[in-house]
DSSP file (Angstrom, degrees, kcal/mol; ACC not computed):
  #  RESIDUE AA STRUCTURE BP1 BP2  ACC     N-H-->O    O-->H-N    N-H-->O    O-->H-N    TCO  KAPPA ALPHA  PHI   PSI    X-CA   Y-CA   Z-CA
    1    1 A M              0   0    0      0, 0.0     2,-0.1     0, 0.0     0, 0.0   0.000 360.0 360.0 360.0 133.8   12.8   14.9  -10.5
    2    2 A A        -     0   0    0      1,-0.1     2,-0.1     3,-0.0     3,-0.1  -0.409 360.0-109.0 -77.1 148.8    9.3   15.8   -9.6
    3    3 A A        -     0   0    0      1,-0.1     2,-0.3    -2,-0.1    -1,-0.1  -0.368  42.9 -95.0 -72.0 154.8    7.3   13.8   -7.0
    4    4 A L        -     0   0    0     -2,-0.1    -1,-0.1     1,-0.1     0, 0.0  -0.542  40.4-127.6 -72.0 135.6    4.4   11.7   -8.4
    5    5 A S    >   -     0   0    0     -2,-0.3     3,-2.1     1,-0.1    -1,-0.1  -0.402  22.8-108.4 -76.1 159.3    1.1   13.4   -8.2
    6    6 A P  T 3  S+     0   0    0      0, 0.0    -1,-0.1     0, 0.0    -2,-0.1   0.713 120.1  59.7 -58.1 -18.0   -1.8   11.8   -6.6
    7    7 A A  T 3  S+     0   0    0     25,-0.0     3,-0.1     2,-0.0    -3,-0.0   0.462  77.2 126.3 -88.6  -0.8   -3.3   11.5  -10.1
    8    8 A A  S <  S-     0   0    0     -3,-2.1    -4,-0.0     1,-0.1     0, 0.0  -0.243  75.6 -91.4 -57.3 140.9   -0.4    9.4  -11.3
    9    9 A P        -     0   0    0      0, 0.0    -1,-0.1     0, 0.0     4,-0.1  -0.190  33.5-165.3 -53.1 141.9   -1.4    6.1  -12.8
   10   10 A T        +     0   0    0     -3,-0.1    -2,-0.1     2,-0.1    -3,-0.0   0.451  64.6  82.2-111.4  -4.0   -1.6    3.3  -10.3
   11   11 A L  S    S-     0   0    0      4,-0.1     3,-0.1     1,-0.0     4,-0.0  -0.854  88.2-107.3-100.7 139.6   -1.7    0.4  -12.8
   12   12 A P    >   -     0   0    0      0, 0.0     3,-1.8     0, 0.0    -2,-0.1  -0.289  46.0 -88.4 -56.1 146.1    1.6   -0.9  -14.3
   13   13 A K  T 3  S+     0   0    0      1,-0.3     0, 0.0    -4,-0.1     0, 0.0  -0.341 115.3  23.0 -56.1 130.6    2.2   -0.1  -17.9
   14   14 A G  T 3  S+     0   0    0      1,-0.3    -1,-0.3    -3,-0.1     2,-0.2   0.419  81.6 151.1  89.3   1.5    0.7   -2.7  -20.1
   15   15 A T    <   -     0   0    0     -3,-1.8     2,-0.3     1,-0.1    -1,-0.3  -0.469  46.5-123.1 -68.1 130.8   -1.9   -4.1  -17.6
   16   16 A S    >   -     0   0    0     -2,-0.2     3,-1.7     1,-0.1     4,-0.2  -0.573   6.4-148.6 -77.9 131.3   -4.9   -5.5  -19.4
   17   17 A M  G >  S+     0   0    0     -2,-0.3     3,-1.3     1,-0.3    -1,-0.1   0.731  95.9  72.4 -72.0 -16.2   -8.2   -4.0  -18.5
   18   18 A A  G 3  S+     0   0    0      1,-0.3    -1,-0.3     3,-0.0    -2,-0.0   0.719  97.2  50.3 -66.9 -19.4   -9.7   -7.4  -19.2
   19   19 A D  G <  S+     0   0    0     -3,-1.7     2,-0.5     2,-0.1    -1,-0.3   0.388  90.3  97.9 -98.4   4.5   -8.0   -8.6  -15.9
   20   20 A I    <   -     0   0    0     -3,-1.3     2,-0.2    -4,-0.2    -3,-0.0  -0.781  58.9-159.9 -97.7 131.5   -9.3   -5.7  -13.8
   21   21 A T     >  -     0   0    0     -2,-0.5     4,-2.3     1,-0.1     5,-0.2  -0.576  33.4-106.6 -98.1 166.7  -12.5   -6.4  -11.7
   22   22 A Q  H  > S+     0   0    0      1,-0.2     4,-2.5     2,-0.2     5,-0.2   0.895 121.9  56.2 -58.5 -42.2  -14.9   -3.8  -10.3
   23   23 A D  H  > S+     0   0    0      2,-0.2     4,-2.7     1,-0.2     5,-0.2   0.939 106.6  50.9 -59.3 -43.1  -13.5   -4.5   -6.8
   24   24 A D  H  > S+     0   0    0      1,-0.2     4,-2.5     2,-0.2    -2,-0.2   0.941 111.0  47.6 -60.7 -43.5  -10.0   -3.6   -8.2
   25   25 A I  H  X S+     0   0    0     -4,-2.3     4,-2.2     2,-0.2    -1,-0.2   0.898 111.7  50.6 -65.0 -37.6  -11.3   -0.4   -9.6
   26   26 A D  H  X S+     0   0    0     -4,-2.5     4,-1.7     2,-0.2    -1,-0.2   0.937 111.5  49.1 -64.6 -46.0  -13.1    0.5   -6.3
   27   27 A T  H  X S+     0   0    0     -4,-2.7     4,-1.1     1,-0.2    -2,-0.2   0.899 110.9  47.9 -61.4 -41.3   -9.9   -0.2   -4.4
   28   28 A L  H  < S+     0   0    0     -4,-2.5    -1,-0.2    -5,-0.2     3,-0.2   0.869 112.7  50.0 -68.1 -35.7   -7.8    2.0   -6.7
   29   29 A A  H  X S+     0   0    0     -4,-2.2     4,-1.2     1,-0.2    -1,-0.2   0.779 105.6  58.3 -70.7 -27.9  -10.4    4.9   -6.5
   30   30 A A  H  X S+     0   0    0     -4,-1.7     4,-1.1    -5,-0.2    -1,-0.2   0.808  92.8  66.9 -76.5 -30.6  -10.4    4.7   -2.7
   31   31 A K  H >< S+     0   0    0     -4,-1.1     3,-0.9    -3,-0.2    -1,-0.2   0.961 108.4  34.6 -58.0 -60.9   -6.7    5.3   -2.3
   32   32 A P  H >4 S+     0   0    0      0, 0.0     3,-1.2     0, 0.0    -1,-0.2   0.865 115.9  56.9 -68.0 -31.1   -6.6    9.0   -3.5
   33   33 A N  H 3< S+     0   0    0     -4,-1.2    13,-2.0     1,-0.2    14,-0.3   0.702 110.1  45.0 -70.3 -18.8  -10.1    9.8   -2.1
   34   34 A N  T << S+     0   0    0     -4,-1.1    -1,-0.2    -3,-0.9    -3,-0.1   0.228  87.8 105.7-110.5  14.1   -8.9    8.7    1.4
   35   35 A R  S <  S-     0   0    0     -3,-1.2     8,-0.1    -4,-0.1    11,-0.1  -0.821  76.7-118.1 -95.4 124.1   -5.6   10.6    1.3
   36   36 A P        -     0   0    0      0, 0.0     2,-0.4     0, 0.0     8,-0.3  -0.334  28.1-151.3 -64.4 141.5   -5.7   13.8    3.5
   37   37 A R  B > > -A   43   0A   0      6,-2.5     5,-1.8     1,-0.1     3,-1.2  -0.955  16.2-143.2-121.9 134.1   -5.1   17.1    1.5
   38   38 A K  G > 5S+     0   0    0     -2,-0.4     3,-1.8     1,-0.3    -1,-0.1   0.858 104.5  58.6 -56.2 -39.9   -3.5   20.3    2.9
   39   39 A T  G 3 5S+     0   0    0      1,-0.3    -1,-0.3     2,-0.2     0, 0.0   0.657 103.7  52.6 -73.5 -12.8   -5.9   22.3    0.8
   40   40 A L  G < 5S-     0   0    0     -3,-1.2    -1,-0.3     3,-0.3     3,-0.2   0.129 127.3 -97.0 -98.0  13.7   -8.8   20.6    2.6
   41   41 A G  T < 5S-     0   0    0     -3,-1.8    -3,-0.2     1,-0.2    -2,-0.2   0.865  80.9 -57.5  70.1  35.9   -7.4   21.4    6.1
   42   42 A Y  S   <S+     0   0    0     -5,-1.8    -1,-0.2     1,-0.2     2,-0.2   0.778 109.5 130.8  63.8  27.5   -5.9   17.9    6.2
   43   43 A D  B     -A   37   0A   0     -6,-0.8    -6,-2.5    -3,-0.2    -3,-0.3  -0.576  60.7-108.3 -96.1 171.3   -9.3   16.4    5.6
   44   44 A T     >  -     0   0    0     -8,-0.3     4,-2.4    -2,-0.2     5,-0.2  -0.687  17.6-122.4 -97.1 153.6   -9.9   13.7    2.9
   45   45 A P  H  > S+     0   0    0      0, 0.0     4,-2.2     0, 0.0     5,-0.2   0.876 115.0  54.1 -60.2 -34.3  -11.8   14.4   -0.3
   46   46 A A  H  > S+     0   0    0    -13,-2.0     4,-2.1     2,-0.2   -12,-0.1   0.874 109.6  47.0 -69.3 -38.0  -14.2   11.5    0.7
   47   47 A A  H  > S+     0   0    0    -14,-0.3     4,-2.3     2,-0.2    -1,-0.2   0.869 111.4  51.0 -75.6 -33.4  -14.9   13.2    4.1
   48   48 A G  H  X S+     0   0    0     -4,-2.4     4,-1.8     2,-0.2    -2,-0.2   0.912 111.7  47.0 -67.5 -40.2  -15.4   16.6    2.5
   49   49 A L  H  X S+     0   0    0     -4,-2.2     4,-1.9     2,-0.2    -2,-0.2   0.930 110.6  52.6 -65.8 -43.1  -17.9   15.1    0.0
   50   50 A A  H  X S+     0   0    0     -4,-2.1     4,-0.8     1,-0.2    -2,-0.2   0.918 108.9  49.8 -58.8 -45.6  -19.7   13.3    2.7
   51   51 A A  H  < S+     0   0    0     -4,-2.3     3,-0.5     1,-0.2    -1,-0.2   0.870 110.4  51.1 -65.5 -34.9  -20.1   16.5    4.8
   52   52 A L  H  < S+     0   0    0     -4,-1.8    -1,-0.2     1,-0.2    -2,-0.2   0.870 108.2  52.8 -68.1 -32.1  -21.5   18.4    1.6
   53   53 A L  H  <        0   0    0     -4,-1.9    -1,-0.2     1,-0.2    -2,-0.2   0.601 360.0 360.0 -81.6 -10.6  -24.0   15.7    1.1
   54   54 A R     <        0   0    0     -4,-0.8    -1,-0.2    -3,-0.5    -2,-0.1   0.511 360.0 360.0 -74.4 360.0  -25.4   15.8    4.7
């Protein structure tokens, strides 16, 4: 069995989007963006983007 990818859905099946707030969405988006990546030299995507925008 393959490991779950970072892009795997994080909401349980059947979750109603009517119950999801913007804060919930921001929290869900922050998780993969703050996970270190080997391809980025163990930096996070958020840190890489911040460095590009400086």
